[in-house]
C-alpha positions as CSV (number, residue, x, y, z in Angstrom):
1,X,111.6,82.1,92.4
2,X,111.6,83.5,95.9
3,X,108.6,82.6,98.1
4,X,106.2,85.5,98.7
5,X,106.1,86.4,102.5
6,X,102.9,85.3,104.2
7,X,101.0,87.3,106.7
8,X,100.7,84.2,108.8
9,X,104.0,84.5,110.5
10,X,104.6,85.4,114.2
11,X,106.9,88.3,113.4
12,X,104.0,90.2,111.7
13,X,100.9,88.8,113.3
14,X,101.8,89.0,117.0
15,X,104.1,92.0,117.3
16,X,101.5,94.7,117.0
17,X,99.2,93.0,119.5
18,X,102.1,92.6,121.9
19,X,103.2,96.2,121.3
20,X,99.7,97.6,122.2
21,X,99.1,95.2,125.1
22,X,102.4,96.3,126.7
23,X,100.6,99.6,127.2
24,X,97.1,98.6,127.9
25,X,97.5,95.2,129.6
26,X,94.3,93.2,129.8
27,X,92.1,96.2,129.1
28,X,90.8,96.8,125.6
29,X,93.1,99.0,123.5
30,X,91.7,102.5,123.0
31,X,93.4,104.6,120.4
32,X,91.6,108.0,120.5
33,X,91.7,111.6,119.5
34,X,90.0,114.1,117.2
35,X,89.2,113.3,113.5
36,X,91.5,116.3,112.6
37,X,94.1,118.3,114.4
38,X,92.6,121.8,114.1
39,X,94.5,124.0,116.5
40,X,97.1,123.7,119.1
41,X,94.6,124.4,121.9
42,X,92.1,121.9,120.6
43,X,94.8,119.2,120.3
44,X,96.3,119.7,123.8
45,X,92.9,120.1,125.6
46,X,91.7,116.9,124.1
47,X,94.9,115.0,124.6
48,X,95.2,115.9,128.3
49,X,91.6,114.8,128.9
50,X,92.1,111.5,127.1
51,X,95.4,110.9,128.9
52,X,93.6,111.2,132.2
53,X,91.2,108.4,131.1
54,X,94.1,106.1,130.5
55,X,94.3,106.4,126.7
56,X,97.9,105.6,125.7
57,X,97.8,106.4,121.9
58,X,96.6,109.8,120.7
59,X,95.3,109.9,117.1
60,X,94.7,113.0,115.0
61,X,94.6,113.5,111.3
62,X,97.0,116.0,109.8
63,X,96.1,115.4,106.1
64,X,92.4,114.8,105.5
65,X,91.2,113.2,102.2
66,X,87.9,114.9,101.2
67,X,85.4,113.8,98.7
68,X,85.0,117.3,97.2
69,X,87.6,120.1,96.9
70,X,87.3,123.2,99.0
71,X,86.6,121.5,102.3
72,X,88.9,121.3,105.3
73,X,91.8,119.1,104.3
74,X,93.8,119.2,107.5
75,X,96.5,121.6,108.8
76,X,99.3,119.4,107.4
77,X,102.8,119.9,108.8
78,X,101.7,122.8,110.9
79,X,100.2,120.3,113.3
80,X,103.3,118.2,113.8
81,X,104.7,120.3,116.7
82,X,101.3,120.1,118.4
83,X,101.5,116.3,118.4
84,X,105.1,116.4,119.5
85,X,103.9,118.6,122.5
86,X,101.2,116.0,123.3
87,X,103.9,113.4,123.5
88,X,106.1,115.5,125.7
89,X,103.4,116.6,128.1
90,X,101.3,113.4,128.4
91,X,103.6,110.6,127.5
92,X,101.1,109.3,125.0
93,X,102.2,107.9,121.7
94,X,101.1,109.9,118.7
95,X,99.4,108.6,115.5
96,X,98.3,110.1,112.2
97,X,97.1,109.0,108.7
98,X,99.5,108.9,105.8
99,X,98.3,108.7,102.2
100,X,101.4,109.6,100.1
101,X,105.1,109.1,100.2
102,X,105.5,112.8,101.1
103,X,103.2,112.3,104.2
104,X,105.4,109.3,105.2
105,X,108.6,111.4,105.0
106,X,107.1,114.3,106.9
107,X,105.6,112.1,109.6
108,X,108.9,110.2,110.1
109,X,110.7,113.5,110.4
110,X,108.1,114.7,112.8
111,X,108.4,111.8,115.2
112,X,105.0,110.2,114.6
113,X,105.0,106.8,116.5
114,X,102.2,105.0,114.7
115,X,101.0,105.4,111.1
116,X,97.6,104.5,109.8
117,X,96.4,104.0,106.2
118,X,92.9,105.1,105.4
119,X,90.2,103.2,103.6
120,X,90.5,105.2,100.3
121,X,94.2,104.5,100.2
122,X,93.9,100.8,101.1
123,X,91.6,100.4,98.0
124,X,94.5,101.5,95.7
125,X,97.3,98.9,95.6
126,X,99.5,101.4,93.7
127,X,99.2,104.0,96.5
128,X,99.8,101.3,99.2
129,X,102.9,100.2,97.4
130,X,104.2,103.8,97.2
131,X,103.7,104.1,101.0
132,X,105.4,100.7,101.6
133,X,108.4,101.8,99.5
134,X,108.6,105.1,101.4
135,X,108.6,103.2,104.7
136,X,111.3,100.7,103.6
137,X,114.0,100.8,106.3
138,X,111.7,102.4,108.9
139,X,110.1,99.7,111.0
140,X,107.3,101.8,112.5
141,X,103.9,100.3,113.6
142,X,101.2,100.6,110.9
143,X,97.5,100.2,111.2
144,X,95.6,99.5,108.0
145,X,91.9,100.3,107.6
146,X,89.7,98.1,105.5
147,X,89.1,99.2,101.9
148,X,85.8,101.0,101.0
149,X,84.5,97.8,99.3
150,X,83.9,94.6,101.3
151,X,87.0,92.8,99.9
152,X,89.0,90.9,102.4
153,X,91.7,90.0,99.8
154,X,92.4,93.7,99.1
155,X,92.7,94.3,102.8
156,X,95.1,91.4,103.3
157,X,97.1,92.5,100.1
158,X,97.7,95.9,101.6
159,X,99.1,94.3,104.8
160,X,101.3,92.0,102.7
161,X,102.8,95.0,100.9
162,X,103.7,96.6,104.2
163,X,105.2,93.4,105.4
164,X,107.4,93.1,102.3
165,X,108.8,96.6,103.0
166,X,110.0,95.4,106.4
167,X,107.2,96.5,108.7
168,X,106.9,94.0,111.5
169,X,104.2,95.6,113.5
170,X,101.0,95.5,111.4
171,X,97.4,95.8,112.6
172,X,94.0,96.1,111.0
173,X,91.2,98.6,111.6
174,X,87.6,97.7,110.7
175,X,85.8,100.9,109.9
176,X,82.9,99.6,107.8
177,X,82.2,99.6,104.1
178,X,80.4,101.9,101.6
179,X,76.7,101.4,102.2
180,X,74.6,99.9,99.4
181,X,71.5,101.9,100.2
182,X,70.8,105.3,101.5
183,X,68.5,103.8,104.1
184,X,71.4,102.1,105.9
185,X,71.3,102.8,109.7
186,X,75.0,103.5,109.7
187,X,77.3,105.8,107.8
188,X,79.3,102.7,106.7
189,X,77.8,99.2,106.7
190,X,79.7,97.0,109.2
191,X,79.8,93.7,107.2
192,X,81.1,92.0,110.4
193,X,81.6,88.9,108.3
194,X,84.6,90.4,106.5
195,X,86.3,91.2,109.8
196,X,85.4,87.8,111.2
197,X,86.9,86.1,108.1
198,X,90.1,88.1,108.6
199,X,90.2,87.0,112.2
200,X,89.6,83.4,111.2
201,X,92.5,83.4,108.8
202,X,94.9,85.2,111.2
203,X,93.7,84.6,114.8
204,X,96.5,86.5,116.4
205,X,96.4,89.6,114.1
206,X,95.7,92.8,116.1
207,X,92.3,94.0,114.9
208,X,90.7,97.2,116.2
209,X,87.2,98.5,115.4
210,X,86.5,102.1,114.3
211,X,82.9,102.5,115.6
212,X,83.0,106.3,114.8
213,X,83.2,105.7,111.0
214,X,80.8,102.8,111.1
215,X,78.2,104.8,113.1
216,X,78.4,108.3,111.6
217,X,76.4,109.3,114.7
218,X,77.8,109.6,118.2
219,X,74.6,108.0,119.8
220,X,75.4,104.7,117.9
221,X,79.1,104.6,118.8
222,X,78.6,103.0,122.2
223,X,76.5,100.0,121.0
224,X,79.0,99.3,118.2
225,X,81.9,99.5,120.5
226,X,80.5,97.1,123.0
227,X,79.5,94.7,120.2
228,X,83.0,94.8,118.7
229,X,84.7,94.0,122.1
230,X,82.2,91.2,122.7
231,X,83.2,89.8,119.3
232,X,86.8,89.6,120.3
233,X,88.3,92.8,118.7
234,X,91.5,93.9,120.5
235,X,90.2,97.4,121.0
236,X,88.8,100.6,119.5
237,X,90.1,103.2,117.1
238,X,87.7,106.0,118.2
239,X,87.2,109.7,117.6
240,X,87.0,112.1,120.5
241,X,87.1,115.9,120.5
242,X,87.0,118.5,123.3
243,X,84.2,120.3,121.5
244,X,82.7,118.0,118.9
245,X,80.0,120.6,117.9
246,X,82.8,122.9,116.7
247,X,84.8,120.2,114.8
248,X,85.9,121.0,111.3
249,X,85.4,117.4,110.1
250,X,83.1,114.6,111.1
251,X,81.5,116.6,114.0
252,X,78.5,114.3,114.2
253,X,80.4,111.2,115.1
254,X,82.9,112.4,117.6
255,X,82.5,111.8,121.4
256,X,83.5,114.2,124.1
257,X,86.1,112.9,126.5
258,X,83.5,112.5,129.2
259,X,81.3,110.4,126.8
260,X,84.4,108.3,126.0
261,X,85.1,107.9,129.8
262,X,81.6,106.5,130.3
263,X,82.0,104.1,127.4
264,X,85.3,102.8,128.6
265,X,83.7,101.7,131.8
266,X,81.3,99.5,129.8
267,X,83.9,97.6,127.9
268,X,84.4,94.0,129.1
269,X,86.9,92.0,127.1
270,X,86.5,88.3,126.5
271,X,89.6,86.6,127.6
272,X,91.2,83.7,125.7
273,X,89.5,80.7,124.2
274,X,88.9,78.7,127.4
275,X,85.3,77.3,127.5
276,X,83.3,75.7,130.2
277,X,81.5,72.4,130.0
278,X,78.1,74.0,129.5
279,X,79.3,76.2,126.6
280,X,81.0,73.1,125.0
281,X,77.7,71.2,125.2
282,X,75.9,74.1,123.5
283,X,78.6,74.2,120.8
284,X,78.1,70.5,120.2
285,X,74.4,71.2,119.7
286,X,75.3,73.9,117.1
287,X,77.6,71.4,115.3
288,X,74.7,69.0,115.1
289,X,72.4,71.6,113.8
290,X,75.0,72.5,111.2
291,X,75.2,68.9,110.0
292,X,71.5,68.7,109.7
293,X,71.4,72.0,107.8
294,X,74.0,70.9,105.3
295,X,72.2,67.5,104.8
296,X,69.0,69.4,104.3
297,X,70.6,71.7,101.7
298,X,72.1,68.7,99.9
299,X,68.6,67.1,99.7
300,X,67.2,70.4,98.4
301,X,69.9,70.6,95.7
302,X,69.2,67.0,94.6
303,X,65.6,68.1,93.9
304,X,67.0,71.2,92.2
305,X,69.0,69.0,89.8
306,X,65.9,67.0,88.9
307,X,64.1,70.3,88.2
308,X,67.0,71.3,86.0
309,X,66.8,68.1,84.0
310,X,63.0,68.7,83.5
311,X,63.6,72.3,82.4
312,X,66.3,71.1,79.9
313,X,64.1,68.4,78.5
314,X,61.2,70.8,78.0
315,X,63.3,73.9,77.1
316,X,62.2,75.9,80.1
317,X,64.5,78.8,81.1
318,X,66.5,78.0,84.2
319,X,65.8,81.3,86.0
320,X,62.1,81.8,86.9
321,X,62.0,85.2,88.6
322,X,58.3,85.0,89.7
323,X,58.9,81.6,91.3
324,X,61.9,82.9,93.3
325,X,59.9,85.9,94.4
326,X,57.2,83.6,95.8
327,X,59.8,81.4,97.5
328,X,61.4,84.4,99.0
329,X,58.2,85.9,100.3
330,X,57.2,82.7,102.0
331,X,60.7,82.3,103.5
332,X,60.5,85.9,104.9
333,X,57.1,85.2,106.5
334,X,58.4,82.0,108.1
335,X,61.6,83.7,109.3
336,X,59.6,86.5,110.9
337,X,57.5,84.0,112.8
338,X,60.7,82.5,114.2
339,X,62.2,85.8,115.2
340,X,64.7,86.1,112.4
341,X,65.3,89.3,110.4
342,X,64.1,89.9,106.9
343,X,67.6,91.0,105.9
344,X,69.1,87.8,107.2
345,X,66.7,85.4,105.5
346,X,66.9,87.4,102.3
347,X,70.6,87.0,102.2
348,X,70.4,83.3,102.9
349,X,67.7,82.6,100.2
350,X,69.6,84.6,97.6
351,X,72.7,82.5,98.3
352,X,70.7,79.3,98.0
353,X,69.1,80.5,94.8
354,X,72.4,81.3,93.3
355,X,73.7,77.8,94.0
356,X,70.4,76.3,92.7
357,X,70.9,78.1,89.4
358,X,74.5,76.9,89.2
359,X,73.3,73.3,89.8
360,X,70.9,73.5,87.0
361,X,73.3,74.9,84.3
């Protein structure tokens, strides 16, 4: 039985990063442009402004998946000549989203340089496979956005499908995940841990951050962008429009070129893995704290198992909701006094409780 290709190979992992770095050098990669191509004038005005800032890859959606019918779903093939003109006049590469085999065929014919696969499509392995089949024999660069749900395996699986079709330049775009509550600050919850896990598994995979879709509001885009770069992302996949207030889609989250210019001056990449002696000492202290933390958790679980034996002997239910509520309230109070967030300690205590229940069963 033939061995399934792994993402963890230089031909797939490093080529996209090298490809983009050949254009941007040591600076963070910035792929930018409007959410949607709306008119030739809008596309060209935005493109020339972004080119003057040093943007090398111009992104614009031609086909726009919408939640409800009747909304603006993109200009389609009408916009291909507009993007071609961008390439001729500015020298920028052009990128657009593809969601069907027909999109792939039309984009290939239209000279699109970089394809991206959206979150809705990534979530559907059948759709990803159809796109991969349509791309077979065409080794174009492909960026893959995370699926709507925080599922790193689904994200990796989409990249593997593209790799199996012969695509050797594959990158990931972290655009956040469907929020679990309406009170979420962002349009899409970042769940940075998912992107960090992807980075841990594939350290040389090119990973961009899409702060526009995470934020949903332009005033939050800058903070998210700086955070992403400080965390080691290779760059940004960011929406910019010459007149955001007139945009036909996602108007609230798009920056003007001047706002993007200001943001780009604030991006300071972290270079390499070299560390000084002081940082290494601090890391050693973290390692020691981690050992103490694991030992403390092990002691807690030993007590939990004794409690489990007592409950079994006296036919007491394993889960005691009122007891956990009291433990959680006390932990939140202690966490606040130590400067930690309620959300963080709640997540930690739920994880500990889940393991405690497992230990008692």
